[in-house]
C-alpha positions in Angstrom: 0.1 0.2 -0.1 1.3 3.3 -0.9 2.4 5.5 2.0 0.0 8.5 3.1 0.9 12.0 2.0 -0.5 15.3 3.4 -2.0 17.3 0.5 -0.4 20.8 -0.1 -2.6 23.7 -0.7 -1.6 25.3 -4.0 -3.7 28.4 -4.0 -2.3 29.9 -0.4 0.8 30.0 1.6 1.7 30.2 4.8 4.2 33.4 5.6 7.2 32.1 7.7 7.3 33.3 11.1 10.2 34.5 13.2 9.9 35.2 17.1 13.0 37.2 18.2 13.8 37.9 22.0 14.9 40.9 23.6 18.3 41.8 22.7 20.2 45.0 24.0 22.3 45.2 21.2 19.9 44.7 18.4 19.0 48.1 17.6 18.7 47.4 14.0 15.3 45.8 14.4 14.0 48.8 15.9 11.1 50.9 14.1 10.7 54.5 15.6 7.4 54.7 14.0 6.2 52.2 16.9 4.7 53.2 20.3 3.9 49.5 21.6 5.9 47.1 23.5 4.9 44.3 21.1 6.0 45.4 17.6 5.4 43.6 14.5 8.0 44.0 11.7 7.5 42.9 8.0 10.7 42.0 6.0 12.9 39.4 4.4 15.1 37.6 6.4 18.4 36.9 4.4 19.8 34.3 7.0 20.3 31.0 5.6 18.7 27.7 6.8 21.9 26.4 8.4 22.4 29.4 10.8 18.6 28.9 11.8 19.0 25.3 12.8 20.6 23.8 15.8 23.2 20.9 15.7 20.5 18.6 15.9 18.5 19.8 12.6 15.9 21.3 14.9 15.0 25.4 15.0 17.0 26.6 18.0 15.0 27.7 21.2 15.7 31.6 20.3 14.0 31.4 16.8 11.0 29.3 15.3 10.5 28.9 11.6 7.4 27.5 10.0 8.6 27.6 6.2 6.7 25.7 3.7 9.0 24.4 0.6 9.8 27.0 -1.7 8.4 26.1 -4.7 7.8 29.2 -6.5 9.9 32.1 -6.8 7.2 34.4 -5.3 7.0 33.0 -1.7 5.2 35.1 0.7 7.8 37.4 3.2 8.9 36.6 6.3 6.8 37.6 9.1 8.9 38.9 12.4 7.3 39.3 15.6 9.7 41.2 17.9 9.5 41.1 21.7 12.1 43.9 22.6 11.4 46.5 24.7 10.4 49.8 23.1 10.9 53.2 25.2 7.7 55.3 24.7 9.5 58.3 25.8 12.6 58.5 23.3 11.3 55.3 21.1 14.8 53.7 21.8 14.9 49.9 22.3 16.3 47.8 25.4 14.5 49.8 27.8 11.0 50.9 29.0 9.9 54.1 30.6 6.5 55.4 32.4 4.6 54.4 35.3 4.7 50.8 36.5 2.2 50.7 38.9 3.0 53.5 41.6 6.8 53.6 40.3 7.9 56.1 37.6 10.7 54.6 35.6 12.7 57.0 33.8 14.2 57.0 30.5 18.4 56.6 30.7 18.4 59.1 28.1 16.2 61.8 29.5 16.6 64.1 32.7 14.5 63.5 35.9 11.0 63.6 35.2 10.5 65.6 38.5 13.2 68.2 38.6 14.2 68.1 34.9 17.8 67.7 36.0 20.3 65.0 34.7 22.1 62.6 37.2 19.3 60.8 39.1 16.1 59.0 38.8 12.6 60.4 39.8 12.5 58.1 42.8 15.8 59.0 43.9 15.2 62.7 43.2 16.4 64.8 46.3 13.1 67.2 45.9 10.9 64.2 45.9 12.7 62.9 49.2 12.7 66.3 50.7 10.4 69.0 48.8 12.4 71.9 50.5 15.8 70.8 49.1 17.5 73.8 47.7 15.1 76.2 48.9 15.9 79.4 50.9 13.5 79.9 53.6 11.9 83.5 54.2 13.6 85.3 56.7 11.6 85.6 60.1 11.9 87.3 63.2 11.9 85.3 66.2 11.6 86.2 69.8 12.7 83.9 72.9 9.3 83.7 74.8 5.7 84.7 74.6 6.0 87.4 77.2 8.9 88.7 75.4 6.9 88.8 72.3 4.0 90.5 74.0 6.2 93.3 75.8 8.2 93.8 72.1 4.6 94.0 70.4 3.7 96.7 73.2 6.8 99.0 72.1 6.4 98.0 68.7 3.0 97.4 67.0 4.4 96.4 63.7 5.9 93.2 64.8 4.1 90.4 62.8 1.9 88.2 64.8 3.0 85.0 66.2 2.1 82.2 63.2 -0.2 79.8 64.3 -0.4 76.2 63.2 -1.8 75.4 60.2 -5.1 73.7 60.0 -5.3 70.9 57.5 -8.6 69.3 56.2 -7.3 65.9 55.8 -10.5 63.6 56.6 -12.5 62.9 53.8 -16.3 63.6 54.9 -18.4 63.2 52.1 -18.6 63.2 48.2 -20.7 62.9 45.3 -19.6 60.5 42.7 -20.3 61.0 39.1 -21.8 64.5 39.9 -20.8 65.9 36.3 -20.7 64.1 32.9 -17.3 65.1 32.2 -14.0 66.0 34.4 -14.3 68.8 36.8 -12.7 72.1 35.6 -13.2 74.7 38.3 -14.6 75.1 41.8 -16.0 78.1 43.7 -17.4 78.3 47.2 -20.7 80.6 47.5 -20.1 83.9 49.2 -22.7 83.8 52.0 -23.9 80.3 51.9 -21.1 78.4 53.4 -22.1 74.8 52.5 -22.7 75.4 48.7 -20.4 74.7 46.2 -20.2 75.6 42.6 -18.5 73.2 40.0 -18.0 73.5 36.1 -16.9 70.8 33.8 -15.8 70.1 30.4 -18.9 69.7 28.7 -20.2 73.3 30.1 -22.4 72.1 32.8 -22.5 74.1 36.2 -23.3 72.3 39.1 -24.6 73.7 42.6 -24.1 71.1 45.4 -25.2 71.8 49.3 -22.8 69.4 50.8 -24.5 70.0 54.4 -27.7 68.5 53.0 -26.1 66.2 50.5 -28.8 65.5 48.1 -29.6 69.2 47.7 -28.1 69.5 43.9 -28.7 71.0 40.8 -27.0 70.9 37.4 -27.6 73.5 34.5 -26.9 72.3 31.0 -27.7 75.3 29.1 -25.5 77.8 30.4 -22.1 77.0 28.1 -21.5 74.7 25.6 -18.3 74.2 26.1 -15.1 73.9 29.1 -16.3 76.1 31.9 -12.7 77.8 32.7 -13.7 80.1 35.6 -16.8 80.8 38.1 -16.6 83.7 40.1 -19.2 85.8 42.4 -19.8 89.6 42.8 -19.9 90.0 46.6 -22.6 93.1 45.9 -24.9 90.4 44.7 -24.5 86.8 45.9 -27.3 85.5 43.8 -25.6 85.8 40.5 -22.7 83.9 39.3 -20.0 84.7 36.3 -18.5 82.0 34.3 -16.3 82.2 31.4 -16.1 79.5 28.9 -14.2 78.3 25.9 -17.3 78.7 23.8 -16.4 82.2 23.4 -18.9 83.5 26.2 -19.3 85.2 29.2 -22.4 84.5 31.1 -24.1 86.2 33.8 -26.7 83.6 35.6 -29.2 83.7 38.4 -28.7 80.8 40.4 -32.6 80.4 41.2 -33.7 80.0 37.9 -30.4 79.1 36.0 -31.4 81.4 33.3 -28.0 82.8 31.9 -27.5 86.5 30.2 -24.5 86.6 27.9 -22.5 89.5 28.8 -20.2 88.8 26.0 -19.8 86.7 23.1 -16.6 86.9 21.0 -17.9 84.5 18.1 -21.3 86.0 17.2 -21.0 84.3 13.8 -20.8 81.1 15.1 -18.0 78.7 13.9 -15.8 80.1 10.7 -12.5 77.8 11.4 -10.2 77.3 14.3 -8.0 80.0 13.5 -10.6 82.7 14.1 -12.4 81.0 16.9 -12.0 82.8 20.3 -12.2 81.0 23.8 -12.5 83.0 27.3 -10.0 81.7 30.0 -8.8 84.0 32.7 -11.6 86.0 34.7 -11.8 87.9 37.8 -13.7 90.6 39.3 -13.0 94.1 40.4 -15.9 94.8 42.9 -14.3 98.5 43.3 -15.3 99.4 39.7 -17.8 96.9 39.3 -16.1 95.4 36.4 -15.6 91.7 35.2 -12.2 91.1 33.8 -11.8 88.3 31.1 -9.1 87.2 28.7 -9.1 85.2 25.6 -6.7 82.8 23.6 -5.5 85.6 21.7 -3.6 87.4 24.4 -6.4 90.4 24.8 -8.0 91.5 27.8 -11.8 92.9 28.0 -13.7 94.9 30.6 -17.3 94.0 31.1 -19.8 96.5 33.2 -21.5 94.4 36.1 -24.6 97.0 36.0 -25.1 97.1 32.4 -24.0 93.9 31.6 -22.1 95.1 28.6 -18.6 95.5 27.2 -17.0 98.4 29.1 -13.6 98.4 27.0 -11.0 96.3 25.0 -9.7 94.3 23.7 -6.4 95.0 25.4 -3.4 93.3 24.2 -1.7 92.1 27.5 0.3 88.9 26.3 2.0 87.8 23.4 -0.4 88.1 20.2 -2.1 84.4 19.7 -1.3 83.0 23.0 -3.7 81.8 25.8 -4.1 84.3 28.9 -5.2 81.4 31.1 -5.2 83.3 34.5 -6.2 86.9 35.9 -6.1 88.1 39.5 -7.3 91.5 41.2 -5.0 92.9 43.9 -7.3 92.5 47.0 -5.8 95.8 48.8 -5.2 97.8 45.5 -7.7 96.8 42.9 -6.0 98.6 40.4 -3.2 96.0 40.1 -4.1 93.0 37.8 -2.3 89.8 37.6 -2.3 88.0 34.6 -0.4 84.8 33.1 -0.5 82.8 29.9 1.2 80.3 27.6 3.8 83.0 26.4 5.9 81.7 29.5 5.2 85.0 31.5 3.2 86.2 34.5 2.6 89.9 34.1 1.7 93.0 36.6 -0.7 95.6 35.2 -2.3 99.0 36.1 -5.8 98.7 34.8 -5.8 102.4 34.7 -3.1 102.3 31.8 -3.3 99.3 29.6 -1.0 99.7 26.7 1.2 97.5 24.9 4.6 97.2 26.8 3.3 99.2 29.6 3.4 96.3 32.3 4.8 97.0 35.7 6.8 93.8 35.8 7.2 90.7 33.7 7.9 87.5 35.7 9.8 85.0 33.3 8.8 81.2 33.6 10.6 78.1 32.0 7.2 76.9 30.5 3.5 77.8 30.4 2.2 79.5 33.6 -1.1 77.6 34.8 -2.1 80.5 37.5 -0.9 83.1 39.4 -2.4 84.8 42.5 -1.7 87.9 44.7 -1.6 86.8 48.5 -5.4 86.9 49.7 -5.2 89.5 52.8 -1.9 92.2 51.9 -1.8 91.5 48.2 2.2 91.7 48.7 3.2 88.2 47.6 2.6 86.3 44.4 2.5 82.8 44.2 2.6 80.9 40.5 2.4 77.4 39.2 4.1 76.5 35.9 4.2 73.3 33.8 8.2 73.1 34.5 7.5 71.5 37.9 8.3 74.8 39.6 5.7 76.7 42.2 7.3 80.0 42.5 7.1 82.4 45.2 7.6 86.2 45.4 7.6 87.7 49.0 7.1 91.2 47.8 6.0 93.1 44.9 7.4 96.1 46.0 11.1 95.0 45.7 13.1 93.7 42.7 11.4 91.1 41.1 13.8 90.0 38.3 13.8 86.6 40.1 11.5 84.8 42.6 12.2 84.6 46.4 11.8 80.6 46.2 11.5 78.0 43.8 9.5 74.7 44.9 9.9 71.7 42.7 6.5 69.7 42.6 5.0 67.2 40.2 2.6 69.0 38.0 3.8 68.1 34.3 1.5 65.6 33.0 1.3 63.7 29.7 -2.5 63.3 29.6 -5.8 65.3 29.4 -6.0 66.5 32.8 -7.3 69.9 34.3 -4.1 72.0 34.6 -2.8 72.2 38.7 -3.1 75.4 40.1 -1.5 75.8 43.4 -3.8 78.2 45.4 -3.2 80.3 48.7 -5.1 79.3 51.8 -7.5 82.7 52.5 -7.9 82.0 56.2 -4.0 81.7 56.9 -3.0 85.1 58.6 0.8 84.4 57.8 -0.1 84.1 53.9 2.3 81.1 53.6 0.0 77.9 53.0 -0.9 76.8 49.7 -2.6 73.5 48.4 -2.2 71.7 44.8 -2.8 68.5 43.7 0.2 66.1 42.7 0.4 64.1 39.4 3.2 61.7 40.1 1.8 58.9 42.3 3.0 57.5 45.5 2.8 53.9 46.8 0.6 53.4 49.7 0.4 50.0 50.8 0.7 48.7 47.0 -2.0 51.4 45.9 -1.1 53.9 43.6 -2.3 57.4 45.0 -2.0 61.0 44.0 -1.8 63.1 47.1 -3.2 66.6 47.3 -0.2 68.5 49.0 -0.2 71.5 51.4 3.0 73.4 51.3 4.5 76.1 53.5 5.8 78.6 50.6 7.7 80.2 53.2 10.2 77.5 53.9 9.2 75.1 50.5 8.2 72.1 53.2 5.7 69.7 52.7 3.4 70.3 55.8 0.8 67.6 54.7 -0.2 65.0 51.9 -4.3 64.4 52.0 -5.0 60.9 50.6 -8.2 58.5 50.7 -7.2 54.9 49.9 -10.3 54.5 47.9 -9.8 57.5 45.6 -7.0 56.6 43.0 -7.9 59.4 40.5 -6.0 62.6 40.3 -7.5 65.7 42.2 -6.5 68.4 39.8 -8.9 71.1 40.9 -8.7 71.9 44.8 -10.5 74.7 46.5 -10.2 75.8 50.1 -13.2 77.4 51.8 -12.7 81.2 52.4 -14.2 81.2 56.0 -14.4 77.5 57.1 -11.8 74.7 57.7 -13.3 72.8 54.6 -11.4 71.5 51.4 -13.3 70.8 48.3 -11.5 68.6 45.5 -12.5 67.9 42.1 -11.3 64.5 40.7 -12.4 63.2 37.5 -16.3 63.7 37.6 -16.7 63.6 41.2 -16.6 66.3 44.1 -15.3 65.4 47.8 -15.3 67.6 50.8 -12.5 67.3 53.5 -12.4 68.4 57.1 -10.0 68.3 59.6 -9.9 65.4 62.0 -11.0 67.7 65.2 -14.1 68.7 63.3 -15.2 65.2 62.7 -14.4 64.4 66.6 -16.8 67.2 67.7 -19.6 66.2 65.3 -19.7 62.8 67.1 -20.3 64.6 70.3 -23.6 66.1 68.9 -26.6 64.4 69.2 -28.4 63.2 66.4 -25.3 63.4 64.0 -23.5 60.4 62.8 -20.2 61.7 62.0 -18.7 58.9 60.5 -21.3 57.7 58.4 -21.5 59.7 55.0 -23.8 59.0 52.1 -22.0 59.0 48.9 -24.4 59.2 45.9 -23.8 57.4 42.6 -25.0 59.1 39.6 -25.4 58.1 36.0 -22.3 56.4 34.5 -20.9 58.4 31.4 -21.6 56.3 28.0 -18.3 56.0 26.3 -18.2 54.1 23.1 -15.8 53.8 20.0 -14.4 57.2 19.0 -15.8 58.9 22.1 -14.4 62.6 22.5 -14.5 62.2 26.0 -11.9 59.4 26.1 -9.1 62.0 26.7 -10.3 62.4 30.4 -8.9 61.1 33.4 -9.8 57.5 34.5 -13.9 57.5 35.2 -14.1 56.5 38.9 -11.4 55.8 41.1 -13.4 55.1 44.1 -13.0 51.8 44.8 -15.6 49.1 45.7 -18.8 47.8 43.9 -19.5 51.3 42.2 -19.3 50.2 38.6 -23.3 50.0 38.1 -24.7 52.2 35.8 -28.0 52.7 38.0 -28.4 55.2 40.7 -28.0 54.1 44.2 -26.8 55.3 47.6 -24.1 54.2 49.8 -22.7 55.4 53.3 -19.0 55.7 53.8 -17.4 55.1 57.1 -13.8 54.9 58.0 -12.5 54.0 54.7 -15.1 51.5 54.0 -18.6 51.4 52.3 -21.8 50.1 53.8 -25.3 50.4 53.2 -27.1 52.9 55.8 -28.0 56.6 55.9 -26.5 59.5 57.6 -25.8 63.1 57.3 -22.6 65.2 56.1 
């Protein structure tokens, strides 16, 4: 009987497959256009069959060929699957870079990701070990005893007050999950109603939340159609809210009805192309003159009258033409002084009575884009800026030479994903005007969990006063706002809002009858639909609150001591 043979297909051929291991010296296989660790390369292999076979005539362990007989000259090309490590930072081979869990792995060809200096890694960076590294503390006037201080105070009333201890709201008390449909972009407390928090998001929604009652919340969808960049109040009329948006409008909205009045529309003809589209970023209110000051993405400043709700002046070119002016801040003592910052790497001080090209009182140069710039909230004599070059800069006095900052504090705020920019803000209750709060980008390892702390920094010394974390919140808290009167911190993380209080306040709440200080309702809202090609895929991870919170239906849970359990309570 003739031996059986396997039939060969004549119409289709199987391409040879070559699997290659990682090799540090095999850089000729690298393709600079690939961004993946597992890279496919298509090319013809010129090595002979003898080099691919072992001594016993079988394929070696490093290479495996499945090659059919070469019956024709037009054989299919060899397919090579490379398992080499590809760096996503420099596109080189033989190494990887980026986050591995809670650890950031540096590219050996790049400087430290935190301080941008060569010679060390991010994990061993001296600024990460001690934030005050290289910072020269502000000079202070010390006295030996309290009685000595009181005696000197009687003789010289200009001696500064004794600096009180910082009050840090570090305990999560309540939150509202998925309050917004897109990531939170700004927060603002109501000027007279202490427990009312306003928030804006990427889609243009404006939310109003009374966190003392927790369930009293409202979301307005018709005020803006794009990113809400700023929310401000006029202290003369606390029922009216002003908001600036990337849709090119500035709105004045009644909080009771939610009906907006458009005070400024920089795009009256609608969309006519990206080159002509104007967006409103920076905004502040000059209560003394009754003006709303706003700035756009072309470097221009506008004045709006709060009484007539019309434009009162502008445009004035205050930054390099064609660059965004992302921040405006009026001096609390001398409202005629205006501080602006933008994408031209400068923060500038202006006298609004004389706004001409090149007439700025001072120009504060930065290494990269300046996310925010603020006068100190009480005296207005200090300046605090945040830049993408991972530097928080402090000027101790606006009346001295401001060519260089008094201190530069290295802090992680340079990110490579779509997030709301980090902004360091003063604590408005701190009499020493030295405490600031800001979120952190680089995560830390807390018992095996990668968390992004909220940092409280002493700007006078550069020291890290406290880092606020919650093990169940793994998203990045980019938007942080300290209450102007209460010891409360509000944070916006992804689409959720959280309220933090000091531990002492929680203990006092326990002593009050009828209050459940350790049980707090966390309301789960509707989950954002996110399909293929979604324009919202650039947001931070949807929900960092761990536990069984992935259901799309609405339900409520009570938060107590870092655990989730079903019950009811009050905030």
